[in-house]
C-alpha positions as CSV (number, residue, x, y, z in Angstrom):
1,M,4.9,16.7,6.3
2,T,7.0,13.5,6.7
3,D,8.3,14.5,10.3
4,M,4.9,15.5,11.2
5,I,3.1,12.5,10.1
6,I,5.8,10.4,12.0
7,E,5.6,12.9,15.3
8,K,1.7,12.5,15.5
9,A,2.2,8.7,15.7
10,R,4.6,8.8,18.4
11,K,2.5,11.2,20.5
12,E,-0.1,8.6,20.0
13,T,2.2,5.9,21.0
14,R,1.7,3.7,18.1
15,T,4.0,2.4,15.5
16,L,1.5,1.3,12.7
17,L,0.5,4.2,10.5
18,T,-2.8,4.3,9.1
19,E,-2.9,3.5,5.2
20,I,-3.8,6.9,4.7
21,E,-0.7,8.4,6.6
22,A,1.7,5.4,4.9
23,K,0.5,6.5,1.5
24,Q,1.3,10.4,2.4
25,L,4.7,9.5,3.2
26,L,5.2,7.6,-0.4
27,K,3.7,10.2,-2.2
28,N,6.0,12.8,-0.6
29,A,8.9,10.6,-1.7
30,G,7.9,10.8,-5.3
31,I,6.1,7.2,-5.5
32,N,2.7,7.1,-7.2
33,V,-0.2,5.7,-5.0
34,V,-3.9,5.8,-5.4
35,D,-5.5,9.2,-4.1
36,T,-6.9,8.1,-0.8
37,R,-9.0,10.1,1.4
38,L,-10.6,10.0,4.9
39,A,-13.9,10.1,5.8
40,A,-15.3,10.3,9.4
41,S,-19.0,9.8,8.7
42,K,-21.1,8.2,6.1
43,E,-22.0,11.3,4.7
44,Q,-18.6,12.2,4.2
45,S,-17.9,8.8,2.6
46,V,-20.4,9.4,-0.1
47,A,-19.2,13.0,-0.9
48,I,-15.9,12.0,-1.2
49,A,-17.1,9.1,-3.3
50,K,-18.8,11.3,-5.3
51,E,-16.1,13.7,-5.8
52,I,-13.4,11.0,-6.9
53,G,-15.8,9.2,-9.4
54,F,-17.1,5.8,-8.9
55,P,-16.5,2.9,-8.8
56,V,-14.2,3.2,-5.2
57,V,-13.2,1.1,-2.2
58,L,-14.0,1.6,1.4
59,K,-11.4,0.8,3.8
60,I,-11.5,0.7,7.8
61,A,-9.0,3.6,9.0
62,S,-7.7,2.5,12.1
63,A,-4.0,1.7,13.4
64,D,-5.5,-0.9,15.6
65,V,-6.8,-3.2,12.6
66,V,-3.8,-4.7,10.6
67,H,-5.5,-7.2,8.5
68,K,-8.5,-5.1,7.2
69,S,-9.9,-7.6,4.7
70,D,-10.1,-10.5,7.2
71,A,-11.8,-8.4,9.8
72,G,-14.7,-7.3,7.2
73,G,-13.2,-3.6,6.6
74,V,-12.6,-3.9,3.1
75,K,-15.4,-3.2,0.1
76,L,-14.7,-3.1,-3.6
77,G,-16.2,-1.9,-6.5
78,L,-18.6,0.4,-5.0
79,K,-20.8,1.8,-8.0
80,T,-23.4,4.0,-6.3
81,A,-23.8,6.4,-3.2
82,A,-26.2,3.5,-1.8
83,Q,-23.7,1.2,-2.1
84,V,-21.1,3.4,-0.4
85,G,-23.3,4.3,2.6
86,K,-24.3,0.6,3.0
87,A,-20.5,-0.4,3.0
88,Y,-19.7,2.4,5.7
89,D,-22.4,0.6,7.8
90,D,-21.4,-2.9,7.4
91,I,-17.4,-2.0,7.7
92,M,-18.6,-0.4,11.1
93,K,-20.7,-3.2,12.4
94,S,-17.8,-5.8,11.5
95,I,-15.1,-3.8,13.4
96,K,-16.9,-3.0,16.3
97,A,-17.7,-6.6,16.5
98,A,-14.1,-7.6,15.9
99,F,-12.2,-5.2,17.6
100,P,-14.6,-3.5,20.1
101,N,-11.6,-1.6,21.6
102,A,-10.3,-0.1,18.3
103,K,-9.6,3.4,18.0
104,I,-11.1,4.3,14.6
105,E,-10.9,7.2,12.4
106,G,-13.5,6.4,9.9
107,V,-13.1,4.9,6.4
108,S,-10.7,5.5,3.6
109,V,-12.1,6.1,0.5
110,Q,-10.3,5.7,-3.0
111,G,-10.8,5.0,-6.5
112,M,-10.9,1.3,-7.8
113,A,-7.2,1.2,-9.9
114,R,-7.7,-0.5,-13.6
115,P,-6.4,-4.0,-13.2
116,G,-2.5,-4.5,-13.9
117,V,0.5,-7.4,-13.0
118,E,0.4,-7.0,-9.5
119,V,3.9,-6.8,-7.5
120,I,5.0,-6.2,-4.2
121,I,7.9,-4.0,-2.8
122,G,8.7,-4.3,0.8
123,M,11.2,-3.7,3.2
124,S,12.1,-4.9,6.5
125,K,15.5,-4.7,8.8
126,D,18.1,-7.3,9.2
127,A,20.0,-7.5,12.7
128,Q,23.1,-7.7,10.8
129,F,22.6,-6.1,7.3
130,G,20.0,-3.5,8.2
131,P,17.4,-2.6,6.0
132,V,16.6,-5.0,3.1
133,L,14.4,-4.8,0.2
134,M,12.1,-7.1,-1.4
135,F,10.6,-7.5,-4.9
136,G,8.3,-10.0,-6.5
137,L,5.0,-10.8,-7.8
138,G,2.2,-9.4,-5.4
139,G,-1.0,-9.9,-4.0
140,V,-1.7,-13.4,-3.0
141,L,0.8,-14.6,-5.4
142,V,3.7,-13.4,-3.1
143,E,2.1,-15.8,-0.1
144,I,1.7,-18.9,-2.5
145,L,5.0,-18.6,-4.7
146,K,6.9,-16.6,-2.4
147,D,9.0,-15.6,-5.7
148,V,10.9,-12.7,-4.4
149,S,14.3,-11.3,-4.5
150,F,16.3,-9.2,-1.9
151,R,18.8,-6.3,-1.9
152,I,20.5,-4.5,1.0
153,V,19.6,-0.6,1.1
154,P,21.1,1.6,-0.5
155,L,20.1,0.6,-4.0
156,V,21.9,1.4,-7.2
157,K,20.2,1.4,-10.6
158,R,21.7,-2.2,-11.3
159,D,20.6,-3.6,-7.8
160,A,17.1,-2.3,-9.3
161,R,17.2,-3.7,-12.7
162,E,18.7,-7.4,-11.3
163,M,16.2,-7.7,-8.6
164,I,13.2,-7.2,-10.8
165,R,14.8,-9.6,-13.5
166,E,15.8,-12.7,-11.3
167,I,12.4,-13.6,-10.1
168,K,10.8,-16.6,-12.1
169,G,7.8,-14.5,-12.8
170,F,9.7,-11.9,-14.9
171,P,8.2,-13.5,-18.2
172,L,4.9,-12.0,-16.8
173,L,6.3,-8.5,-16.8
174,Q,7.6,-8.9,-20.1
175,G,3.9,-9.7,-21.4
176,Y,2.9,-13.5,-21.5
177,R,0.7,-15.2,-24.1
178,G,-0.8,-12.0,-25.5
179,S,-0.7,-9.8,-22.3
180,E,0.7,-6.3,-22.5
181,P,4.3,-5.8,-21.0
182,V,4.6,-3.6,-18.1
183,D,7.2,-0.3,-17.9
184,V,9.7,-2.0,-16.3
185,E,12.0,0.8,-16.1
186,N,9.2,2.6,-13.9
187,L,9.4,-0.3,-11.5
188,E,13.0,0.2,-11.3
189,N,12.7,3.7,-10.6
190,I,10.2,2.9,-8.0
191,L,12.5,0.5,-6.0
192,L,15.2,3.5,-6.0
193,K,12.8,5.9,-4.6
194,V,11.9,3.2,-1.9
195,S,15.3,2.8,-1.2
196,E,16.2,6.5,-0.9
197,F,13.1,6.9,1.3
198,I,14.3,4.4,3.8
199,E,17.5,6.0,3.8
200,K,16.1,9.3,4.8
201,T,13.6,8.0,7.0
202,P,15.3,5.4,9.8
203,E,12.3,5.6,11.7
204,V,10.5,3.2,9.4
205,K,10.9,-0.4,10.7
206,E,8.6,-2.1,8.0
207,L,7.1,-1.5,4.7
208,D,4.9,-3.2,2.3
209,L,3.6,-1.8,-0.9
210,N,1.2,-4.7,-2.0
211,P,-0.2,-4.7,-4.5
212,I,1.5,-2.3,-7.1
213,F,-0.4,-2.5,-10.3
214,A,2.0,-2.4,-13.2
215,Y,1.0,-1.1,-16.7
216,K,2.8,-0.4,-19.9
217,D,2.7,3.0,-18.9
218,G,3.6,3.3,-15.3
219,A,2.3,1.5,-11.9
220,V,0.3,2.5,-9.1
221,A,0.5,1.6,-5.4
222,V,-2.9,0.5,-4.4
223,D,-2.1,-0.3,-0.9
224,A,0.6,0.4,1.8
225,R,1.8,-0.3,5.2
226,V,4.3,1.2,7.2
227,I,5.4,0.3,10.6
228,L,7.7,2.7,12.7
229,E,10.6,1.7,15.3
230,N,9.6,1.5,18.5
231,A,10.2,5.2,20.3
């Protein structure tokens, strides 16, 4: 499955995978991701939303649109079929205005994940050291606080443990002022799985899982971005 997804992107001469493709790769690697499905029409988006269960999220599915939210390509917390239908139309209108030449596959439909502590796991390739993994607080906090740690791939368990504990925001993961502590060992395992995935998939140039919602009983990646090396 992994080879098929990458080969499809190669044939289409693109390096950016769609969110659905990226999540499928990560799911194949044993990483928990939000169930995300492609809808090619308004009617299909409504049908999938009913199957998944409300509330849902709609996102533009296009390899030509990187920053989906900025372009009006994301609609959150949709609670009815009517809201899903309207969101589909609004997304298509916004994207066609902002990216008239974009190849659009449709929209991705996914369930709204329950809130948790937001963390990020990313990977980029350093010219000298090769693949480097990053861990930190996720969502907008990663841009504001830049509270992150790094390790060179491949990771061992001690690396994953240290990466999580050396960020300044680690107390948030332990439980802060009455909030529940998250399953830190689960986050360690995700880091190790991402490291293994990167080792086995050298075609990947960059990767971002942001946000990952961390809970006391696990974690789930809500959004994913994967960029391939140039062929």
